[in-house]
C-alpha positions, 0 to 999 in steps of 0.5 A: 177402533178394533181392539186386539185381544189375546184370545183373538191372537190365540185363535189366529195362531190356531188358524195358522196351524190348521192352514199349515196342516192343510197345505202339508207345510212341514217346514212351517209346522217345524218352525211352529214347534219353536214358537214361544206359545205352549199351545202353538207348539202342542198343536203343531206336534199334533198337526205333524202327527195328522199329516203322517209324514215320516220326514218330520220325525227328525224335527220332532226329535229335535223339538223333544230335546228342547221341550220342557213343557210336559203337555207339549212333550206328551204331544210330541211323543204321541206324534213320534209314536204314530209316525214311527209305527207307520214306518216299521213298527218299532215305535213301542220300543223306540219312543219310550227310549227317546223320552228317557234319552231326552230327559233330565236323568243322566243315568237314564239317558245313558241307558236309553242310548245304549238300548237304542244302539242295541235295537239296531233300528234305523229310526234311532239314528236321527235321535242319537245324532241329535243327542250327540250334537247337543253340546248342552248335554253332559259329556257322558250322555253324548259319549253314550250316543256316540257309542250307540252310533258306532253299533249302528254303523251310522257314526258321523266322522268325529264319532269314528275317532272314538273307534280309532281311540280303541284301535289295537295299534298305538299310533292310531290311538295316539292320532285319535287322541290328538285330533280329539284334543284339536277339535276340543271334543268335550264329549270324549273326555271320559274316553281320553281319561281312560287313555291316560292309562294306555299301555303306550307312553306316547298315547298317554302323553297325547291324551294328557295334552288333549285334555289340557287343550279341552280345558273344561273343569271335568278335564282339568280335574281328571288331569289333577287326579291322574298320576304324572308321567315319569320323566325319562331316566338318564341313559348311563354311559356304556361300561368299558369292557376290560379283558381279564388278567391272564398269566404272564407271557414269557419273553420270546427269544430267538433259539440258539444257533447250533455250530456246524459239525466238525468234518475230516477236512477240518482236522487236516494240518494246514500246508505252509504257504510258499515264500514270496517269489524273489525273497 
């Protein structure tokens, strides 16, 4: 009877990693990066580095985001540095930023996202997209990743709503706030909070509704702290226009009729009429 020992299982794991590396099976090594065994994950990262396949960079970046073991994180960072160095030589700048982007310090992660956006390196896009899509991260970190993606001009569709929320046209800002609320974009909470002070009342109302729909504790606290929107004042009736009083107007009378002038004919004596015939 063969006794299956733990060291034999580990040896088989190591053999499997070697086999995957020999076959150039990046997909298999990617699955090994999620293995419960710490040593398997570490060896998988090392194997990916040895393969030198740049296509494995996104998988390593995603694994770095999930990894908590310091030895495995170190192996992943080493693999990323080697692969990125082979690509365009920016690894010395990007890899330290990736380590901070996926670290536990929120402020460091935000600063790393900002720096990655400023580098304008294509390899930073994958890391920023992964960070933005990670719902476990703080909204402020995901917002920083979204802003960096806008700088890189590789923003996913929902990230472009952030740019629309800062449009010069109030109707575009209002529409962006409405869509962000509809999709319950919790990463956009800081931007929507700023929209509560927008110059347009329509944008302020829509941002408030969006935060209510998102409904996370951060969103609700922001709504409690924000000043309430004033109700529209009643419209007073239009005042009646009265003509100012003027001086009394005299009655209009017809002018007197002048008698005709007296002529000579009018002064002659009247001739008596003859008597009636037959009288």
